[in-house]
Every structure is written in C-alpha cells, then in structure tokens.
Backbone of each chain as nested JSON, in Angstrom:
{
  "chains": [
    {"id": "A", "residues": [
      {"number": 1, "name": "UNK", "atoms": {"N": [169.887, -165.111, -87.921], "CA": [171.236, -165.321, -88.469], "C": [172.215, -165.653, -87.346]}},
      {"number": 2, "name": "UNK", "atoms": {"N": [172.124, -164.91, -86.24], "CA": [173.034, -165.155, -85.123], "C": [172.766, -166.531, -84.531]}},
      {"number": 3, "name": "UNK", "atoms": {"N": [171.485, -166.876, -84.397], "CA": [171.139, -168.188, -83.843], "C": [171.616, -169.294, -84.781]}},
      {"number": 4, "name": "UNK", "atoms": {"N": [171.497, -169.066, -86.064], "CA": [171.962, -170.036, -87.056], "C": [173.466, -170.263, -86.912]}},
      {"number": 5, "name": "UNK", "atoms": {"N": [174.229, -169.182, -86.81], "CA": [175.68, -169.305, -86.65], "C": [176.048, -169.955, -85.328]}},
      {"number": 6, "name": "UNK", "atoms": {"N": [175.28, -169.64, -84.301], "CA": [175.511, -170.242, -82.988], "C": [175.336, -171.76, -83.075]}},
      {"number": 7, "name": "UNK", "atoms": {"N": [174.301, -172.193, -83.752], "CA": [174.041, -173.63, -83.865], "C": [175.081, -174.302, -84.758]}},
      {"number": 8, "name": "UNK", "atoms": {"N": [175.546, -173.599, -85.787], "CA": [176.633, -174.143, -86.602], "C": [177.886, -174.325, -85.751]}},
      {"number": 9, "name": "UNK", "atoms": {"N": [178.138, -173.359, -84.891], "CA": [179.281, -173.45, -83.991], "C": [179.14, -174.608, -83.009]}},
      {"number": 10, "name": "UNK", "atoms": {"N": [177.933, -174.79, -82.487], "CA": [177.673, -175.915, -81.577], "C": [177.924, -177.237, -82.274]}},
      {"number": 11, "name": "UNK", "atoms": {"N": [177.429, -177.348, -83.501], "CA": [177.614, -178.587, -84.258], "C": [179.094, -178.841, -84.519]}},
      {"number": 12, "name": "UNK", "atoms": {"N": [179.8, -177.792, -84.899], "CA": [181.222, -177.936, -85.189], "C": [181.973, -178.423, -83.953]}},
      {"number": 13, "name": "UNK", "atoms": {"N": [181.653, -177.832, -82.816], "CA": [182.316, -178.226, -81.574], "C": [181.939, -179.654, -81.186]}},
      {"number": 14, "name": "UNK", "atoms": {"N": [180.683, -179.978, -81.365], "CA": [180.223, -181.339, -81.054], "C": [180.918, -182.383, -81.91]}},
      {"number": 15, "name": "UNK", "atoms": {"N": [181.035, -182.095, -83.195], "CA": [181.728, -183.02, -84.1], "C": [183.2, -183.129, -83.717]}},
      {"number": 16, "name": "UNK", "atoms": {"N": [183.797, -182.009, -83.328], "CA": [185.207, -182.004, -82.963], "C": [185.45, -182.869, -81.725]}},
      {"number": 17, "name": "UNK", "atoms": {"N": [184.607, -182.712, -80.723], "CA": [184.748, -183.507, -79.494], "C": [184.522, -184.991, -79.791]}},
      {"number": 18, "name": "UNK", "atoms": {"N": [183.542, -185.288, -80.635], "CA": [183.302, -186.691, -81.014], "C": [184.525, -187.265, -81.723]}},
      {"number": 19, "name": "UNK", "atoms": {"N": [185.143, -186.454, -82.592], "CA": [186.362, -186.883, -83.285], "C": [187.435, -187.264, -82.267]}},
      {"number": 20, "name": "UNK", "atoms": {"N": [187.605, -186.414, -81.27], "CA": [188.628, -186.674, -80.264], "C": [188.354, -187.958, -79.49]}},
      {"number": 21, "name": "UNK", "atoms": {"N": [187.09, -188.153, -79.129], "CA": [186.734, -189.368, -78.412], "C": [187.04, -190.597, -79.255]}},
      {"number": 22, "name": "UNK", "atoms": {"N": [186.595, -190.613, -80.498], "CA": [186.81, -191.79, -81.334], "C": [188.303, -191.991, -81.61]}},
      {"number": 23, "name": "UNK", "atoms": {"N": [189.038, -190.898, -81.715], "CA": [190.474, -191.013, -81.915], "C": [191.127, -191.657, -80.691]}},
      {"number": 24, "name": "UNK", "atoms": {"N": [190.674, -191.279, -79.514], "CA": [191.177, -191.875, -78.285], "C": [190.83, -193.357, -78.22]}},
      {"number": 25, "name": "UNK", "atoms": {"N": [189.605, -193.709, -78.594], "CA": [189.21, -195.122, -78.604], "C": [190.103, -195.902, -79.57]}},
      {"number": 26, "name": "UNK", "atoms": {"N": [190.408, -195.287, -80.729], "CA": [191.266, -195.951, -81.699], "C": [192.679, -196.149, -81.14]}},
      {"number": 27, "name": "UNK", "atoms": {"N": [193.241, -195.144, -80.479], "CA": [194.567, -195.259, -79.881], "C": [194.601, -196.379, -78.85]}},
      {"number": 28, "name": "UNK", "atoms": {"N": [193.511, -196.532, -78.12], "CA": [193.464, -197.541, -77.074], "C": [193.298, -198.942, -77.622]}},
      {"number": 29, "name": "UNK", "atoms": {"N": [192.467, -199.084, -78.646], "CA": [192.102, -200.422, -79.126], "C": [192.723, -200.803, -80.468]}},
      {"number": 30, "name": "UNK", "atoms": {"N": [193.17, -199.795, -81.218], "CA": [193.686, -199.983, -82.586], "C": [192.639, -200.644, -83.488]}},
      {"number": 31, "name": "UNK", "atoms": {"N": [191.357, -200.405, -83.159], "CA": [190.263, -200.935, -83.961], "C": [189.956, -199.943, -85.08]}},
      {"number": 32, "name": "UNK", "atoms": {"N": [190.01, -200.421, -86.321], "CA": [189.793, -199.582, -87.496], "C": [188.439, -198.869, -87.473]}},
      {"number": 33, "name": "UNK", "atoms": {"N": [187.458, -199.512, -86.855], "CA": [186.1, -198.951, -86.746], "C": [186.163, -197.548, -86.126]}},
      {"number": 34, "name": "UNK", "atoms": {"N": [186.906, -197.421, -85.03], "CA": [186.992, -196.133, -84.347], "C": [187.769, -195.11, -85.165]}},
      {"number": 35, "name": "UNK", "atoms": {"N": [188.792, -195.581, -85.885], "CA": [189.564, -194.671, -86.735], "C": [188.68, -194.078, -87.828]}},
      {"number": 36, "name": "UNK", "atoms": {"N": [187.843, -194.925, -88.425], "CA": [186.955, -194.449, -89.488], "C": [185.887, -193.509, -88.936]}},
      {"number": 37, "name": "UNK", "atoms": {"N": [185.38, -193.798, -87.733], "CA": [184.414, -192.893, -87.113], "C": [185.062, -191.545, -86.808]}},
      {"number": 38, "name": "UNK", "atoms": {"N": [186.312, -191.587, -86.321], "CA": [187.024, -190.341, -86.045], "C": [187.202, -189.541, -87.329]}},
      {"number": 39, "name": "UNK", "atoms": {"N": [187.54, -190.227, -88.413], "CA": [187.696, -189.556, -89.701], "C": [186.385, -188.921, -90.153]}},
      {"number": 40, "name": "UNK", "atoms": {"N": [185.302, -189.681, -90.035], "CA": [183.996, -189.186, -90.483], "C": [183.566, -187.95, -89.702]}},
      {"number": 41, "name": "UNK", "atoms": {"N": [183.706, -187.996, -88.389], "CA": [183.301, -186.841, -87.589], "C": [184.249, -185.659, -87.799]}},
      {"number": 42, "name": "UNK", "atoms": {"N": [185.515, -185.946, -88.118], "CA": [186.431, -184.872, -88.47], "C": [185.99, -184.184, -89.758]}},
      {"number": 43, "name": "UNK", "atoms": {"N": [185.55, -184.96, -90.715], "CA": [185.048, -184.399, -91.973], "C": [183.804, -183.549, -91.717]}},
      {"number": 44, "name": "UNK", "atoms": {"N": [182.899, -184.058, -90.877], "CA": [181.684, -183.295, -90.553], "C": [182.033, -181.989, -89.845]}},
      {"number": 45, "name": "UNK", "atoms": {"N": [183.055, -182.031, -88.992], "CA": [183.501, -180.831, -88.282], "C": [184.035, -179.798, -89.272]}},
      {"number": 46, "name": "UNK", "atoms": {"N": [184.924, -180.235, -90.133], "CA": [185.523, -179.328, -91.116], "C": [184.469, -178.795, -92.077]}},
      {"number": 47, "name": "UNK", "atoms": {"N": [183.444, -179.593, -92.356], "CA": [182.372, -179.193, -93.267], "C": [181.613, -177.977, -92.766]}},
      {"number": 48, "name": "UNK", "atoms": {"N": [181.635, -177.749, -91.447], "CA": [180.904, -176.599, -90.895], "C": [181.613, -175.279, -91.185]}},
      {"number": 49, "name": "UNK", "atoms": {"N": [182.933, -175.338, -91.42], "CA": [183.718, -174.105, -91.586], "C": [183.253, -173.271, -92.785]}},
      {"number": 50, "name": "UNK", "atoms": {"N": [183.139, -173.855, -93.988], "CA": [182.657, -173.025, -95.106], "C": [181.226, -172.533, -94.903]}},
      {"number": 51, "name": "UNK", "atoms": {"N": [180.398, -173.308, -94.19], "CA": [179.032, -172.853, -93.909], "C": [179.059, -171.603, -93.046]}},
      {"number": 52, "name": "UNK", "atoms": {"N": [179.986, -171.572, -92.08], "CA": [180.118, -170.411, -91.202], "C": [180.74, -169.222, -91.936]}},
      {"number": 53, "name": "UNK", "atoms": {"N": [181.748, -169.512, -92.747], "CA": [182.492, -168.427, -93.38], "C": [181.723, -167.798, -94.542]}},
      {"number": 54, "name": "UNK", "atoms": {"N": [181.016, -168.644, -95.3], "CA": [180.37, -168.143, -96.517], "C": [178.96, -167.635, -96.277]}},
      {"number": 55, "name": "UNK", "atoms": {"N": [178.366, -167.988, -95.111], "CA": [177.066, -167.426, -94.799], "C": [175.901, -168.286, -95.233]}},
      {"number": 56, "name": "UNK", "atoms": {"N": [174.711, -167.748, -95.054], "CA": [173.463, -168.472, -95.226], "C": [173.293, -169.03, -96.633]}},
      {"number": 57, "name": "UNK", "atoms": {"N": [173.64, -168.262, -97.63], "CA": [173.424, -168.687, -99.015], "C": [174.252, -169.916, -99.367]}},
      {"number": 58, "name": "UNK", "atoms": {"N": [175.377, -170.09, -98.674], "CA": [176.245, -171.221, -98.996], "C": [175.601, -172.547, -98.651]}},
      {"number": 59, "name": "UNK", "atoms": {"N": [174.616, -172.523, -97.754], "CA": [174.015, -173.782, -97.32], "C": [173.297, -174.484, -98.455]}},
      {"number": 60, "name": "UNK", "atoms": {"N": [173.012, -173.771, -99.52], "CA": [172.303, -174.368, -100.646], "C": [173.245, -174.738, -101.775]}},
      {"number": 61, "name": "UNK", "atoms": {"N": [174.533, -174.778, -101.476], "CA": [175.492, -175.17, -102.5], "C": [175.745, -176.674, -102.392]}},
      {"number": 62, "name": "UNK", "atoms": {"N": [175.529, -177.351, -103.516], "CA": [175.623, -178.803, -103.508], "C": [176.996, -179.325, -103.15]}},
      {"number": 63, "name": "UNK", "atoms": {"N": [178.046, -178.621, -103.547], "CA": [179.384, -179.147, -103.33], "C": [179.706, -179.289, -101.851]}},
      {"number": 64, "name": "UNK", "atoms": {"N": [179.12, -178.443, -101.023], "CA": [179.339, -178.567, -99.589], "C": [178.734, -179.858, -99.051]}},
      {"number": 65, "name": "UNK", "atoms": {"N": [177.636, -180.256, -99.657], "CA": [176.99, -181.478, -99.21], "C": [177.665, -182.718, -99.758]}},
      {"number": 66, "name": "UNK", "atoms": {"N": [178.501, -182.587, -100.775], "CA": [179.31, -183.721, -101.226], "C": [180.303, -184.093, -100.127]}},
      {"number": 67, "name": "UNK", "atoms": {"N": [180.846, -183.095, -99.456], "CA": [181.772, -183.343, -98.348], "C": [181.037, -184.074, -97.227]}},
      {"number": 68, "name": "UNK", "atoms": {"N": [179.829, -183.627, -96.928], "CA": [179.037, -184.272, -95.885], "C": [178.691, -185.713, -96.287]}},
      {"number": 69, "name": "UNK", "atoms": {"N": [178.352, -185.903, -97.555], "CA": [178.036, -187.245, -98.063], "C": [179.235, -188.174, -97.889]}},
      {"number": 70, "name": "UNK", "atoms": {"N": [180.424, -187.648, -98.119], "CA": [181.652, -188.439, -97.94], "C": [181.746, -188.96, -96.512]}},
      {"number": 71, "name": "UNK", "atoms": {"N": [181.447, -188.107, -95.554], "CA": [181.499, -188.519, -94.15], "C": [180.525, -189.658, -93.871]}},
      {"number": 72, "name": "UNK", "atoms": {"N": [179.317, -189.546, -94.394], "CA": [178.323, -190.605, -94.166], "C": [178.761, -191.906, -94.832]}},
      {"number": 73, "name": "UNK", "atoms": {"N": [179.381, -191.805, -96.002], "CA": [179.867, -193.002, -96.689], "C": [181.002, -193.657, -95.902]}},
      {"number": 74, "name": "UNK", "atoms": {"N": [181.858, -192.856, -95.28], "CA": [182.921, -193.404, -94.435], "C": [182.311, -194.191, -93.272]}},
      {"number": 75, "name": "UNK", "atoms": {"N": [181.24, -193.67, -92.691], "CA": [180.555, -194.37, -91.599], "C": [179.991, -195.704, -92.096]}},
      {"number": 76, "name": "UNK", "atoms": {"N": [179.369, -195.682, -93.259], "CA": [178.821, -196.92, -93.829], "C": [179.93, -197.945, -94.05]}},
      {"number": 77, "name": "UNK", "atoms": {"N": [181.057, -197.485, -94.58], "CA": [182.201, -198.381, -94.791], "C": [182.663, -198.965, -93.457]}},
      {"number": 78, "name": "UNK", "atoms": {"N": [182.715, -198.135, -92.424], "CA": [183.145, -198.597, -91.1], "C": [182.222, -199.685, -90.569]}},
      {"number": 79, "name": "UNK", "atoms": {"N": [180.915, -199.486, -90.726], "CA": [179.942, -200.46, -90.216], "C": [180.026, -201.764, -90.996]}},
      {"number": 80, "name": "UNK", "atoms": {"N": [180.081, -201.669, -92.317], "CA": [180.161, -202.876, -93.151], "C": [181.462, -203.619, -92.859]}},
      {"number": 81, "name": "UNK", "atoms": {"N": [182.553, -202.881, -92.743], "CA": [183.857, -203.485, -92.453], "C": [183.842, -204.205, -91.109]}},
      {"number": 82, "name": "UNK", "atoms": {"N": [183.217, -203.591, -90.109], "CA": [183.147, -204.193, -88.779], "C": [182.303, -205.466, -88.795]}},
      {"number": 83, "name": "UNK", "atoms": {"N": [181.206, -205.438, -89.544], "CA": [180.317, -206.594, -89.596], "C": [180.953, -207.775, -90.331]}},
      {"number": 84, "name": "UNK", "atoms": {"N": [181.889, -207.461, -91.24], "CA": [182.529, -208.533, -91.999], "C": [183.623, -209.221, -91.183]}},
      {"number": 85, "name": "UNK", "atoms": {"N": [184.193, -208.486, -90.189], "CA": [185.315, -209.073, -89.43], "C": [184.952, -209.49, -88.021]}}
    ]},
    {"id": "B", "residues": [
      {"number": 1, "name": "UNK", "atoms": {"N": [171.266, -181.932, -109.851], "CA": [172.502, -182.522, -109.329], "C": [172.597, -182.264, -107.823]}},
      {"number": 2, "name": "UNK", "atoms": {"N": [172.38, -180.996, -107.427], "CA": [172.462, -180.647, -106.011], "C": [171.385, -181.394, -105.226]}},
      {"number": 3, "name": "UNK", "atoms": {"N": [170.191, -181.46, -105.777], "CA": [169.094, -182.171, -105.096], "C": [169.443, -183.636, -104.913]}},
      {"number": 4, "name": "UNK", "atoms": {"N": [170.098, -184.225, -105.924], "CA": [170.52, -185.621, -105.815], "C": [171.487, -185.793, -104.648]}},
      {"number": 5, "name": "UNK", "atoms": {"N": [172.424, -184.876, -104.491], "CA": [173.389, -184.953, -103.387], "C": [172.667, -184.849, -102.05]}},
      {"number": 6, "name": "UNK", "atoms": {"N": [171.72, -183.905, -101.953], "CA": [170.983, -183.754, -100.695], "C": [170.2, -185.032, -100.381]}},
      {"number": 7, "name": "UNK", "atoms": {"N": [169.603, -185.626, -101.405], "CA": [168.829, -186.855, -101.221], "C": [169.74, -187.999, -100.777]}},
      {"number": 8, "name": "UNK", "atoms": {"N": [170.903, -188.089, -101.392], "CA": [171.863, -189.13, -101.014], "C": [172.323, -188.943, -99.577]}},
      {"number": 9, "name": "UNK", "atoms": {"N": [172.541, -187.717, -99.177], "CA": [172.912, -187.443, -97.783], "C": [171.839, -187.947, -96.833]}},
      {"number": 10, "name": "UNK", "atoms": {"N": [170.59, -187.673, -97.17], "CA": [169.481, -188.125, -96.321], "C": [169.449, -189.646, -96.242]}},
      {"number": 11, "name": "UNK", "atoms": {"N": [169.561, -190.283, -97.396], "CA": [169.479, -191.747, -97.43], "C": [170.655, -192.4, -96.706]}},
      {"number": 12, "name": "UNK", "atoms": {"N": [171.862, -191.909, -96.934], "CA": [173.026, -192.527, -96.296], "C": [173.019, -192.303, -94.791]}},
      {"number": 13, "name": "UNK", "atoms": {"N": [172.605, -191.137, -94.339], "CA": [172.567, -190.899, -92.893], "C": [171.49, -191.761, -92.23]}},
      {"number": 14, "name": "UNK", "atoms": {"N": [170.359, -191.933, -92.896], "CA": [169.314, -192.816, -92.358], "C": [169.781, -194.271, -92.369]}},
      {"number": 15, "name": "UNK", "atoms": {"N": [170.527, -194.647, -93.409], "CA": [171.069, -196.011, -93.476], "C": [172.073, -196.243, -92.349]}},
      {"number": 16, "name": "UNK", "atoms": {"N": [172.906, -195.25, -92.083], "CA": [173.859, -195.345, -90.965], "C": [173.102, -195.536, -89.657]}},
      {"number": 17, "name": "UNK", "atoms": {"N": [172.052, -194.739, -89.456], "CA": [171.261, -194.833, -88.229], "C": [170.651, -196.225, -88.088]}},
      {"number": 18, "name": "UNK", "atoms": {"N": [170.088, -196.732, -89.176], "CA": [169.462, -198.055, -89.145], "C": [170.472, -199.146, -88.789]}},
      {"number": 19, "name": "UNK", "atoms": {"N": [171.621, -199.117, -89.458], "CA": [172.639, -200.156, -89.213], "C": [173.183, -200.074, -87.791]}},
      {"number": 20, "name": "UNK", "atoms": {"N": [173.394, -198.874, -87.304], "CA": [173.919, -198.716, -85.948], "C": [172.899, -199.195, -84.91]}},
      {"number": 21, "name": "UNK", "atoms": {"N": [171.648, -198.824, -85.102], "CA": [170.626, -199.24, -84.143], "C": [170.37, -200.749, -84.22]}},
      {"number": 22, "name": "UNK", "atoms": {"N": [170.497, -201.297, -85.414], "CA": [170.381, -202.754, -85.561], "C": [171.536, -203.438, -84.834]}},
      {"number": 23, "name": "UNK", "atoms": {"N": [172.731, -202.875, -84.968], "CA": [173.89, -203.404, -84.257], "C": [173.707, -203.339, -82.746]}},
      {"number": 24, "name": "UNK", "atoms": {"N": [173.093, -202.255, -82.278], "CA": [172.823, -202.126, -80.847], "C": [171.828, -203.179, -80.377]}},
      {"number": 25, "name": "UNK", "atoms": {"N": [170.82, -203.418, -81.178], "CA": [169.799, -204.417, -80.813], "C": [170.416, -205.821, -80.719]}},
      {"number": 26, "name": "UNK", "atoms": {"N": [171.398, -206.08, -81.581], "CA": [172.027, -207.407, -81.59], "C": [173.055, -207.562, -80.495]}},
      {"number": 27, "name": "UNK", "atoms": {"N": [173.847, -206.492, -80.263], "CA": [174.988, -206.636, -79.362], "C": [174.793, -205.978, -77.998]}},
      {"number": 28, "name": "UNK", "atoms": {"N": [173.901, -205.006, -77.929], "CA": [173.687, -204.295, -76.679], "C": [174.77, -203.296, -76.332]}},
      {"number": 29, "name": "UNK", "atoms": {"N": [175.681, -203.008, -77.265], "CA": [176.75, -202.036, -77.019], "C": [176.154, -200.634, -77.056]}},
      {"number": 30, "name": "UNK", "atoms": {"N": [176.247, -199.928, -75.932], "CA": [175.577, -198.626, -75.785], "C": [176.069, -197.594, -76.797]}},
      {"number": 31, "name": "UNK", "atoms": {"N": [177.362, -197.663, -77.136], "CA": [177.912, -196.679, -78.087], "C": [177.177, -196.726, -79.426]}},
      {"number": 32, "name": "UNK", "atoms": {"N": [176.741, -197.907, -79.817], "CA": [175.997, -198.051, -81.065], "C": [174.637, -197.345, -80.969]}},
      {"number": 33, "name": "UNK", "atoms": {"N": [174.018, -197.4, -79.787], "CA": [172.734, -196.721, -79.587], "C": [172.909, -195.22, -79.741]}},
      {"number": 34, "name": "UNK", "atoms": {"N": [173.896, -194.666, -79.04], "CA": [174.091, -193.212, -79.092], "C": [174.499, -192.758, -80.482]}},
      {"number": 35, "name": "UNK", "atoms": {"N": [175.339, -193.543, -81.148], "CA": [175.727, -193.201, -82.514], "C": [174.528, -193.272, -83.446]}},
      {"number": 36, "name": "UNK", "atoms": {"N": [173.702, -194.293, -83.276], "CA": [172.503, -194.433, -84.093], "C": [171.549, -193.253, -83.915]}},
      {"number": 37, "name": "UNK", "atoms": {"N": [171.364, -192.844, -82.668], "CA": [170.485, -191.695, -82.4], "C": [171.062, -190.42, -83.008]}},
      {"number": 38, "name": "UNK", "atoms": {"N": [172.398, -190.302, -82.951], "CA": [173.047, -189.139, -83.556], "C": [172.765, -189.096, -85.047]}},
      {"number": 39, "name": "UNK", "atoms": {"N": [172.892, -190.245, -85.709], "CA": [172.677, -190.241, -87.149], "C": [171.207, -190.118, -87.518]}},
      {"number": 40, "name": "UNK", "atoms": {"N": [170.325, -190.496, -86.606], "CA": [168.903, -190.197, -86.826], "C": [168.692, -188.693, -86.848]}},
      {"number": 41, "name": "UNK", "atoms": {"N": [169.331, -188.001, -85.921], "CA": [169.24, -186.547, -85.87], "C": [169.831, -185.906, -87.118]}},
      {"number": 42, "name": "UNK", "atoms": {"N": [170.985, -186.416, -87.553], "CA": [171.609, -185.875, -88.763], "C": [170.752, -186.18, -89.988]}},
      {"number": 43, "name": "UNK", "atoms": {"N": [170.161, -187.345, -90.013], "CA": [169.28, -187.719, -91.114], "C": [168.052, -186.825, -91.177]}},
      {"number": 44, "name": "UNK", "atoms": {"N": [167.477, -186.566, -90.012], "CA": [166.314, -185.679, -89.958], "C": [166.708, -184.267, -90.398]}},
      {"number": 45, "name": "UNK", "atoms": {"N": [167.904, -183.861, -90.021], "CA": [168.441, -182.568, -90.462], "C": [168.505, -182.504, -91.987]}},
      {"number": 46, "name": "UNK", "atoms": {"N": [168.961, -183.586, -92.603], "CA": [169.062, -183.629, -94.065], "C": [167.684, -183.638, -94.724]}},
      {"number": 47, "name": "UNK", "atoms": {"N": [166.752, -184.353, -94.125], "CA": [165.387, -184.394, -94.67], "C": [164.75, -183.005, -94.591]}},
      {"number": 48, "name": "UNK", "atoms": {"N": [164.921, -182.331, -93.459], "CA": [164.378, -180.971, -93.309], "C": [165.037, -180.017, -94.3]}},
      {"number": 49, "name": "UNK", "atoms": {"N": [166.31, -180.27, -94.617], "CA": [166.984, -179.44, -95.61], "C": [166.346, -179.616, -96.975]}},
      {"number": 50, "name": "UNK", "atoms": {"N": [166.027, -180.883, -97.308], "CA": [165.344, -181.16, -98.583], "C": [164.002, -180.423, -98.643]}},
      {"number": 51, "name": "UNK", "atoms": {"N": [163.265, -180.444, -97.544], "CA": [161.978, -179.735, -97.477], "C": [162.2, -178.237, -97.631]}},
      {"number": 52, "name": "UNK", "atoms": {"N": [163.278, -177.741, -97.01], "CA": [163.601, -176.319, -97.085], "C": [163.902, -175.894, -98.525]}},
      {"number": 53, "name": "UNK", "atoms": {"N": [164.632, -176.762, -99.241], "CA": [164.971, -176.466, -100.631], "C": [163.715, -176.497, -101.498]}},
      {"number": 54, "name": "UNK", "atoms": {"N": [162.833, -177.452, -101.223], "CA": [161.628, -177.635, -102.035], "C": [160.591, -176.552, -101.755]}},
      {"number": 55, "name": "UNK", "atoms": {"N": [160.49, -176.153, -100.464], "CA": [159.496, -175.162, -100.057], "C": [160.207, -174.007, -99.345]}},
      {"number": 56, "name": "UNK", "atoms": {"N": [160.866, -173.141, -100.095], "CA": [161.651, -172.057, -99.468], "C": [160.809, -171.05, -98.69]}},
      {"number": 57, "name": "UNK", "atoms": {"N": [159.48, -171.073, -98.918], "CA": [158.635, -170.128, -98.175], "C": [158.505, -170.509, -96.707]}},
      {"number": 58, "name": "UNK", "atoms": {"N": [158.838, -171.769, -96.382], "CA": [158.806, -172.206, -94.988], "C": [160.184, -171.916, -94.376]}},
      {"number": 59, "name": "UNK", "atoms": {"N": [160.263, -171.091, -93.324], "CA": [161.565, -170.704, -92.769], "C": [162.177, -171.799, -91.891]}},
      {"number": 60, "name": "UNK", "atoms": {"N": [163.025, -172.61, -92.519], "CA": [163.6, -173.748, -91.789], "C": [165.111, -173.635, -91.574]}},
      {"number": 61, "name": "UNK", "atoms": {"N": [165.702, -172.527, -91.997], "CA": [167.159, -172.394, -91.987], "C": [167.775, -172.753, -90.641]}},
      {"number": 62, "name": "UNK", "atoms": {"N": [167.232, -172.209, -89.576], "CA": [167.778, -172.465, -88.245], "C": [167.159, -173.71, -87.619]}},
      {"number": 63, "name": "UNK", "atoms": {"N": [165.842, -173.894, -87.785], "CA": [165.148, -174.967, -87.092], "C": [165.541, -176.345, -87.591]}},
      {"number": 64, "name": "UNK", "atoms": {"N": [166.021, -176.419, -88.821], "CA": [166.394, -177.736, -89.325], "C": [167.678, -178.241, -88.668]}},
      {"number": 65, "name": "UNK", "atoms": {"N": [168.405, -177.366, -88.009], "CA": [169.628, -177.767, -87.321], "C": [169.337, -178.352, -85.937]}},
      {"number": 66, "name": "UNK", "atoms": {"N": [168.146, -178.135, -85.428], "CA": [167.815, -178.605, -84.07], "C": [167.961, -180.123, -83.935]}},
      {"number": 67, "name": "UNK", "atoms": {"N": [167.436, -180.939, -84.853], "CA": [167.635, -182.397, -84.713], "C": [169.11, -182.793, -84.736]}},
      {"number": 68, "name": "UNK", "atoms": {"N": [169.912, -182.097, -85.538], "CA": [171.343, -182.404, -85.596], "C": [172.005, -182.083, -84.257]}},
      {"number": 69, "name": "UNK", "atoms": {"N": [171.653, -180.95, -83.676], "CA": [172.227, -180.565, -82.382], "C": [171.818, -181.566, -81.298]}},
      {"number": 70, "name": "UNK", "atoms": {"N": [170.559, -181.968, -81.313], "CA": [170.093, -182.962, -80.335], "C": [170.831, -184.285, -80.533]}},
      {"number": 71, "name": "UNK", "atoms": {"N": [170.972, -184.702, -81.78], "CA": [171.672, -185.954, -82.08], "C": [173.113, -185.936, -81.607]}},
      {"number": 72, "name": "UNK", "atoms": {"N": [173.823, -184.871, -81.912], "CA": [175.224, -184.758, -81.498], "C": [175.322, -184.69, -79.973]}},
      {"number": 73, "name": "UNK", "atoms": {"N": [174.394, -184.025, -79.339], "CA": [174.385, -183.948, -77.868], "C": [174.196, -185.336, -77.26]}},
      {"number": 74, "name": "UNK", "atoms": {"N": [173.301, -186.12, -77.835], "CA": [173.097, -187.488, -77.341], "C": [174.359, -188.321, -77.525]}},
      {"number": 75, "name": "UNK", "atoms": {"N": [175.025, -188.156, -78.67], "CA": [176.27, -188.894, -78.918], "C": [177.324, -188.515, -77.88]}},
      {"number": 76, "name": "UNK", "atoms": {"N": [177.47, -187.226, -77.619], "CA": [178.467, -186.794, -76.64], "C": [178.115, -187.302, -75.245]}},
      {"number": 77, "name": "UNK", "atoms": {"N": [176.832, -187.318, -74.928], "CA": [176.407, -187.871, -73.634], "C": [176.828, -189.333, -73.535]}},
      {"number": 78, "name": "UNK", "atoms": {"N": [176.612, -190.076, -74.604], "CA": [176.996, -191.482, -74.622], "C": [178.507, -191.675, -74.579]}},
      {"number": 79, "name": "UNK", "atoms": {"N": [179.238, -190.846, -75.278], "CA": [180.701, -190.964, -75.3], "C": [181.293, -190.652, -73.916]}},
      {"number": 80, "name": "UNK", "atoms": {"N": [180.781, -189.623, -73.268], "CA": [181.273, -189.259, -71.947], "C": [180.93, -190.379, -70.959]}},
      {"number": 81, "name": "UNK", "atoms": {"N": [179.739, -190.906, -71.075], "CA": [179.311, -191.982, -70.185], "C": [180.13, -193.232, -70.378]}},
      {"number": 82, "name": "UNK", "atoms": {"N": [180.485, -193.532, -71.631], "CA": [181.251, -194.735, -71.931], "C": [182.7, -194.626, -71.529]}},
      {"number": 83, "name": "UNK", "atoms": {"N": [183.188, -193.393, -71.43], "CA": [184.61, -193.213, -71.172], "C": [184.951, -193.351, -69.701]}},
      {"number": 84, "name": "UNK", "atoms": {"N": [183.897, -193.462, -68.858], "CA": [184.161, -193.553, -67.409], "C": [184.722, -194.909, -67.048]}}
    ]}
  ]
}
C-alpha cells in the first residue's frame, strides 16, 4: 500500500513537472500543440489526487478513468491538429 | 461500462504513442520520441490494469504502475535535455 501510494505520488509529480515544461514551451512559442499537451498532463496530474485520497478500491472506479481518457483524447486532438497545420 | 472506459484508455494511449513515434520517425524531433515512449508506458499501464480487473487473483496493483513511472521518467529526461 505504501509503495503504491509512493508511485502514485511519483506519477503525480512527474505529470506536474511535464505540465510546467509544456506550459513554458507554449509561452515561448505560442504553439497550440504545447498548450494542449500542458492541459493533458495537467489533467493526468489532477487525476492522481482522487486515487491517492480515496485509496486502493477507488482505482477500480470507472469514472476516474473517464478523466484519464479525456487527457488522452486531448493529446490525440493536439497531434491531429498539428498534422493538419 | 467501466471495462469499456478502461479499454478506451488503453486504445487511445497506444494510439497517442503510435502517432507520436510516427511523427518522430518523419521529423526526427526528439521531443516526439520521448513523448511517444511516455505514452507507451501509460498504455502498458492501462493494459495491465485491464488484466488486473479481469484476473484479480494476480497482484498487479503496484506493479502495473511501473511502466507508467518509467514512461514519465523518460519524458522528463527528454524535456530536461531539450530545454538546455
């Protein structure tokens, strides 16, 4: 359980740092691609909070994975949008 | 319904990985490689979650997070390297 929470914390921090990097890239370039990546990783970061707060059983709740699915869809939109322009 | 969401997560994360790695192969932009590897890790995490749900007797709760941690670590390595 402790190792599980530790890894959730690592993931949350990793997603948070990635969000910051992509946000910085967006500020520098004003490229929508980076803004969408920053948004997606921000969603993934926030998604870890209920997993940490609600405990092990929450990991099997579908609604939490809808939030994660949203992040992946944002990434897909970013890639398709970039390829079109 | 929940299984459908988990399956969609797996498919979309694998699709993200494929598109990013394809973009890297075409353009050679390193950030696409690291992002692609990250989403491969997240995709594998989602697939292991599906296995965990299907076969709860196999203890995967913690171990299924390992590919995600590796993927995110690779992404951060690439982001730090690119920012220099």
